[in-house]
C-alpha positions as CSV (number, residue, x, y, z in Angstrom):
1,M,-95.0,-89.3,6.1
2,N,-97.9,-91.4,6.5
3,N,-101.5,-91.5,8.1
4,P,-102.1,-92.7,11.6
5,T,-105.6,-91.7,12.0
6,H,-106.9,-93.2,8.6
7,E,-108.8,-90.1,7.6
8,L,-108.1,-89.4,4.0
9,I,-105.4,-87.2,3.6
10,E,-107.7,-84.6,1.4
11,A,-109.9,-84.3,4.9
12,Q,-107.4,-83.9,6.8
13,V,-105.7,-80.9,4.7
14,G,-108.9,-79.7,4.4
15,K,-109.6,-78.8,8.8
16,L,-106.2,-77.9,8.8
17,L,-106.7,-74.9,6.0
18,L,-109.9,-74.2,7.7
19,E,-108.4,-73.7,11.0
20,K,-105.6,-71.2,9.2
21,N,-107.4,-69.5,7.3
22,L,-105.9,-70.4,4.2
23,K,-107.4,-71.3,0.5
24,L,-105.9,-73.8,-1.8
25,A,-105.6,-72.9,-5.6
26,V,-104.0,-76.4,-7.8
27,A,-102.0,-76.0,-10.9
28,E,-101.9,-79.6,-12.4
29,S,-100.7,-81.3,-15.5
30,C,-99.9,-85.2,-15.6
31,T,-102.7,-85.5,-13.1
32,G,-105.4,-84.3,-15.5
33,G,-107.5,-82.9,-12.3
34,L,-107.1,-85.9,-9.7
35,I,-106.2,-83.4,-7.4
36,G,-109.2,-80.8,-7.5
37,H,-110.8,-84.1,-7.9
38,R,-109.6,-85.8,-4.4
39,I,-110.2,-82.1,-2.7
40,T,-113.9,-81.6,-4.1
41,N,-115.2,-85.2,-3.0
42,I,-115.2,-83.6,0.7
43,A,-118.0,-81.9,1.5
44,G,-117.5,-78.1,2.5
45,S,-114.4,-78.2,0.7
46,S,-115.9,-75.0,-1.2
47,E,-114.7,-73.1,2.3
48,Y,-111.0,-73.5,1.3
49,Y,-110.7,-74.6,-2.4
50,L,-110.7,-71.7,-4.7
51,G,-110.2,-73.9,-7.9
52,S,-107.4,-75.7,-10.2
53,I,-106.6,-75.3,-14.0
54,T,-105.5,-78.2,-15.8
55,A,-102.3,-77.1,-17.5
56,Y,-101.5,-79.8,-19.4
57,A,-100.0,-77.6,-22.9
58,Y,-97.2,-75.1,-22.6
59,E,-99.5,-72.7,-24.1
60,V,-101.8,-72.9,-21.1
61,K,-98.4,-72.7,-18.7
62,Q,-97.9,-69.5,-19.7
63,R,-101.0,-67.7,-20.9
64,L,-103.1,-69.1,-17.4
65,L,-100.2,-69.7,-15.4
66,G,-97.5,-67.0,-16.3
67,V,-94.7,-69.9,-16.9
68,K,-92.3,-68.2,-18.8
69,A,-91.5,-69.5,-21.9
70,E,-87.3,-68.9,-21.1
71,T,-88.4,-71.6,-18.0
72,L,-90.2,-73.7,-20.3
73,A,-87.0,-73.8,-23.1
74,Q,-84.2,-74.2,-20.3
75,H,-85.8,-76.4,-18.3
76,G,-88.8,-78.6,-19.7
77,A,-92.2,-78.7,-18.2
78,V,-90.8,-81.1,-15.9
79,S,-88.7,-79.2,-13.8
80,R,-88.3,-77.8,-10.4
81,E,-88.6,-74.0,-11.8
82,T,-91.6,-74.9,-13.9
83,V,-93.5,-76.5,-11.1
84,I,-92.4,-73.3,-8.9
85,E,-93.3,-70.7,-11.5
86,M,-97.0,-73.0,-11.5
87,A,-97.5,-72.9,-8.4
88,Q,-97.0,-69.4,-8.1
89,G,-98.9,-68.5,-10.5
90,I,-102.4,-70.5,-9.7
91,R,-101.6,-68.8,-6.2
92,N,-101.9,-65.4,-8.1
93,C,-104.4,-66.0,-10.4
94,L,-107.3,-67.3,-8.3
95,S,-106.2,-65.7,-5.5
96,A,-108.9,-62.9,-6.1
97,D,-110.5,-61.0,-3.8
98,F,-108.9,-63.6,-0.9
99,P,-105.4,-62.1,0.0
100,V,-102.7,-63.9,-1.9
101,S,-100.6,-64.1,1.7
102,N,-103.8,-66.7,2.7
103,T,-103.4,-68.8,-0.7
104,I,-101.0,-71.7,-1.5
105,G,-100.9,-72.6,-4.7
106,L,-100.0,-76.5,-5.1
107,S,-98.6,-77.5,-8.6
108,V,-97.5,-81.1,-10.4
109,S,-95.9,-81.3,-13.6
110,G,-94.2,-85.2,-14.9
111,I,-94.5,-88.1,-17.5
112,A,-97.0,-90.2,-16.6
113,G,-96.1,-92.5,-19.1
114,P,-96.2,-95.2,-21.3
115,G,-94.3,-93.2,-23.4
116,G,-92.9,-89.2,-23.4
117,G,-89.9,-90.0,-21.3
118,I,-86.6,-89.1,-22.7
119,P,-82.9,-89.1,-21.9
120,G,-82.7,-87.4,-18.6
121,K,-86.2,-87.3,-17.9
122,P,-88.0,-91.0,-17.8
123,V,-91.5,-92.0,-17.9
124,G,-92.4,-91.7,-14.2
125,L,-90.6,-88.8,-13.3
126,V,-92.6,-85.8,-11.4
127,W,-92.3,-82.5,-10.0
128,I,-94.4,-81.5,-7.2
129,G,-94.5,-77.3,-6.2
130,L,-95.9,-75.4,-3.5
131,S,-96.4,-71.5,-3.6
132,T,-97.3,-70.4,0.6
133,P,-96.5,-67.3,2.4
134,D,-93.6,-68.5,4.2
135,G,-91.9,-69.3,0.4
136,D,-91.5,-72.1,-2.4
137,H,-90.8,-75.3,-2.3
138,A,-90.5,-78.1,-4.7
139,W,-89.8,-82.0,-5.3
140,K,-88.7,-84.8,-7.4
141,L,-90.4,-88.0,-8.0
142,L,-89.7,-91.1,-9.7
143,W,-92.3,-93.7,-10.2
144,K,-92.7,-97.4,-11.8
145,G,-95.9,-98.0,-12.4
146,D,-98.3,-97.7,-15.5
147,R,-99.8,-94.3,-16.2
148,I,-102.7,-94.6,-13.7
149,Q,-100.7,-95.7,-11.0
150,N,-98.1,-92.7,-11.5
151,K,-101.1,-90.5,-11.6
152,E,-102.5,-91.4,-8.5
153,N,-99.1,-91.7,-6.6
154,S,-98.6,-88.1,-7.9
155,A,-101.9,-87.0,-6.2
156,E,-101.2,-88.4,-3.1
157,A,-97.8,-87.3,-3.0
158,A,-98.6,-83.7,-3.5
159,L,-101.4,-84.0,-0.8
160,E,-98.9,-85.1,1.6
161,F,-96.2,-82.5,1.1
162,L,-99.3,-79.8,1.4
163,L,-100.3,-81.7,4.8
164,G,-96.1,-81.7,5.4
165,Y,-96.7,-77.7,5.4
166,L,-99.8,-77.3,6.8
167,T,-98.4,-79.7,10.0
168,A,-95.0,-77.8,9.9
169,N,-93.2,-81.0,9.3
170,L,-92.2,-80.0,5.5
171,P,-89.6,-82.8,4.3
172,P,-86.5,-80.6,2.5
173,D,-86.9,-79.5,-1.4
174,T,-85.0,-81.5,-3.5
175,P,-82.6,-79.6,-5.3
176,Y,-82.7,-79.7,-8.9
177,K,-80.5,-82.0,-11.0
178,E,-81.1,-84.4,-13.9
179,I,-81.7,-88.4,-13.0
């Protein structure tokens, strides 16, 4: 997905969320709040952005987002299963008085680096999840940058997937498989 208008992607997302009467809730792990930061840099974002939880630790993913202990034990924090549960969890957690049917949950979990990689889950591996009124989606990406680049690339990709959903131009999900 590219941006032919050169308008910031977070501004494009905001306009579409408003047009479609949708709200956004974000669950971040490896990006550490970067997606929320970018969204709130846009004036008027309080009209469509409910907030976020930076769920770095397993305990926070479980307690606040409802990620199952079994999911984390079987698949780890950096997995398709976990980001889908994170996206569903943030969607339900922050929908509050706004109907969950009009709320989108966006999540990201990964290994930013420079350490933390394990066999099958190298540094730079990121999963992005999206829970929408139409269903749940997840994508696996592998970055080759340093920690800051990996975080920035992940935030940008998450916003691109969200924009793809909002413009009915969503790429196919990534099936779960270890690399």
